[in-house]
C-alpha positions in Angstrom: -0.1 -0.1 0.1 1.2 3.3 -0.7 2.3 6.0 1.9 -0.8 8.2 1.0 -3.3 5.5 1.0 -2.1 4.0 4.4 -2.8 7.5 5.9 -6.4 7.8 5.0 -8.6 8.6 7.9 -12.2 7.7 8.2 -15.0 8.4 10.9 -16.0 11.7 12.4 -13.5 13.6 14.6 -14.9 16.4 16.8 -12.2 19.0 17.4 -12.4 21.9 19.9 -14.7 24.6 18.2 -13.4 28.0 17.1 -16.1 30.4 17.6 -16.8 34.0 16.9 -19.4 35.6 18.9 -20.4 39.4 18.3 -23.3 41.4 19.3 -24.5 44.7 20.8 -23.1 46.2 23.6 -24.0 45.0 26.9 -25.7 42.0 25.7 -23.7 39.4 27.6 -21.0 38.1 25.2 -18.4 37.8 27.8 -20.7 36.2 30.2 -21.8 33.8 27.6 -18.2 32.8 26.7 -17.1 32.6 30.5 -19.4 29.6 31.0 -17.3 27.4 28.6 -15.1 24.9 30.4 -12.2 26.1 32.5 -11.6 29.4 30.6 -8.8 31.8 30.5 -9.2 35.4 29.0 -6.7 37.3 26.7 -8.3 40.8 27.2 -7.5 43.7 25.0 -10.2 45.8 26.5 -11.2 46.3 30.1 -14.7 45.0 31.3 -14.3 41.3 32.6 -13.3 42.3 36.2 -16.9 41.8 37.4 -17.4 38.4 35.9 -14.4 37.0 37.7 -13.1 34.6 34.8 -9.3 33.8 35.0 -7.5 36.4 32.9 -4.1 37.7 31.8 -3.0 41.2 32.2 -4.6 43.7 29.9 -2.8 43.2 26.4 -1.3 46.7 25.3 0.6 45.7 22.3 0.2 42.6 19.9 3.6 41.2 21.4 1.6 40.9 24.7 -1.0 38.8 22.9 1.5 36.6 21.2 3.3 36.1 24.4 0.1 35.2 26.4 -0.8 32.6 23.7 2.7 31.2 23.7 2.6 30.7 27.5 -0.7 28.6 26.9 1.0 26.6 24.3 4.1 25.9 26.0 3.2 25.7 29.4 1.4 23.1 31.4 -2.0 24.2 32.9 -5.6 23.2 33.2 -7.4 25.7 31.1 -9.6 24.3 28.4 -11.0 27.3 26.8 -9.3 30.6 25.7 -11.5 33.5 25.2 -10.2 36.6 23.2 -11.8 39.8 24.3 -12.4 41.7 21.7 -11.4 41.5 18.0 -12.3 45.0 17.5 -10.2 46.5 20.3 -7.4 44.0 19.2 -7.8 45.5 15.6 -5.9 48.6 16.9 -2.9 46.6 18.1 -2.9 44.6 14.9 -2.7 48.1 12.9 0.0 49.3 15.3 2.2 46.1 14.8 1.7 46.2 10.9 2.7 49.7 10.8 5.7 49.3 13.0 6.9 46.3 10.9 6.6 48.3 7.9 7.8 51.8 8.9 4.4 53.3 8.2 2.8 56.1 10.2 -0.6 54.9 9.9 -2.4 51.8 8.4 -3.6 54.3 5.6 -0.1 55.5 4.7 0.8 53.1 1.9 -2.5 53.8 0.1 -4.7 51.9 -2.3 -5.7 49.6 0.7 -2.5 48.0 0.9 -2.2 48.6 4.7 -5.4 46.6 5.4 -4.1 43.7 3.0 -0.7 43.6 5.2 -2.8 43.8 8.4 -4.9 40.9 7.1 -1.6 38.7 7.0 -0.9 39.9 10.8 -4.4 38.9 11.8 -3.5 35.4 10.2 -0.5 35.2 12.6 -2.9 35.7 15.6 -5.3 33.0 14.3 -2.4 30.6 13.8 -1.5 30.9 17.6 -5.3 30.1 18.3 -5.0 27.2 16.2 -2.0 26.0 18.1 -4.0 26.2 21.2 -6.8 24.2 19.6 -4.3 21.6 18.6 -3.5 21.3 22.3 -7.3 20.6 22.9 -8.7 24.1 23.9 -11.8 25.8 22.5 -11.2 29.2 20.9 -13.8 31.9 21.5 -13.4 35.3 19.9 -15.7 38.2 21.1 -16.3 41.2 19.0 -18.7 44.2 19.1 -21.0 44.8 16.1 -21.9 47.8 13.7 -24.5 48.3 11.2 -23.4 48.6 7.7 -25.0 48.7 4.2 -24.8 45.5 2.2 -24.9 45.9 -1.4 -26.5 42.6 -2.6 -25.8 42.1 -6.2 -28.9 39.9 -6.4 -31.1 42.2 -4.8 -31.4 45.9 -3.6 -29.0 46.9 -0.9 -30.0 46.8 2.8 -28.4 47.5 6.1 -27.3 44.5 8.5 -25.3 43.7 11.5 -21.7 42.9 11.0 -18.6 42.3 13.1 -17.0 45.7 14.0 -13.7 45.3 12.2 -12.5 46.2 8.6 -13.9 44.2 6.0 -10.8 42.1 5.1 -10.4 41.1 8.9 -14.1 40.4 9.1 -13.7 37.9 6.1 -10.8 36.3 7.8 -12.4 35.8 10.9 -15.5 34.3 9.3 -13.4 31.9 7.0 -11.3 30.8 10.1 -14.1 30.2 12.3 -16.2 27.1 12.8 -19.3 29.1 13.9 -19.9 33.0 13.8 -22.8 33.7 16.1 -24.7 37.1 16.4 -26.2 37.8 20.0 -28.9 40.4 20.3 -32.0 41.1 22.4 -35.3 39.8 21.1 -37.4 42.7 20.0 -41.1 42.9 19.5 -42.7 45.2 17.4 -46.0 46.9 18.4 -48.0 49.2 16.1 -50.4 51.7 18.0 -53.1 53.7 16.5 -52.8 57.3 17.3 -56.2 58.4 15.8 -56.7 60.5 12.7 -54.9 57.8 10.5 -51.7 58.1 12.5 -49.9 54.8 13.6 -46.6 54.8 15.8 -44.5 51.7 15.6 -42.4 50.9 18.6 -39.9 48.2 19.6 -40.1 46.6 23.0 -37.9 43.9 24.6 -38.2 41.6 27.7 -34.6 40.9 28.4 -34.6 37.8 26.2 -31.5 37.2 24.2 -31.4 35.3 20.8 -28.3 33.7 19.3 -28.3 33.7 15.5 -26.4 30.9 13.9 -27.2 31.3 10.2 -26.8 34.3 7.9 -29.9 36.4 7.4 -30.5 39.9 5.8 -30.3 41.4 9.2 -26.8 39.8 10.3 -23.9 37.6 9.2 -23.6 34.3 10.8 -22.7 30.7 10.1 -22.0 27.3 11.7 -20.6 24.1 10.5 -22.5 22.0 13.2 -26.2 21.9 11.7 -27.3 24.2 14.5 -31.0 25.6 14.7 -31.1 29.0 13.0 -31.3 30.7 16.3 -31.0 29.8 19.9 -33.0 31.3 22.6 -30.7 32.0 25.7 -31.9 31.6 29.4 -32.1 34.9 31.3 -29.8 33.5 33.9 -26.1 34.2 32.7 -24.8 31.2 34.4 -26.8 28.9 32.1 -26.4 30.6 28.6 -23.2 28.4 27.7 -25.3 25.3 28.3 -27.9 26.4 25.8 -25.0 26.8 23.3 -22.8 23.9 24.1 -25.7 21.3 23.5 -25.3 22.1 19.8 -21.5 21.8 19.7 -20.6 18.1 19.0 -17.2 18.3 21.0 -19.2 19.2 24.1 -22.2 17.0 23.6 
């Protein structure tokens, strides 16, 4: 038998998931991720102190991020999940490192979008580090804020939708890398009230319920490789939200 034929693999292998969770401010992204097994936080922004999850000191440069990833790769520890909070704050560090490596004053300096192309390569180096952690058996969760941007659909009229709040090239890189890109938002109910004289007012109301969207829709980008339902209702109790997601992740099932 040839060398290649002897290395053919069969059967399903459930590897640790690589997840991007993005959403509106204060919706509970960090609390959701913190429920994952034995988490450690690599933070590029403040805000996790109240949650109490184990965390490295705030990373102020991309070298800090590389060093913290490297510690988890090379040292013995009991952590099983790494949380990166957040991609949009980390993007500033990515741009700074890219500019320093190339002698640019700003990411716009080289013109014609060349700075963002080079920054994409820097992002890929960061993701290679997270892949090394995944190879060590760790689940990787990257958190991000969202922004509303117009999407020019070539098959239809353009429309606004929620997207990851990073540069387009970085967003595409994260989406391609991840096994699941999930959008977290509040459940909104629309009520129409008759004001008389033919006037009607439409108002949005919420009850604190949160929804995790797992498949792309006109309102938001999302995807998953696990056959999840298109949306997952999360419990109001923050300590129970991870379980609602984990039941759809084969690695944890």
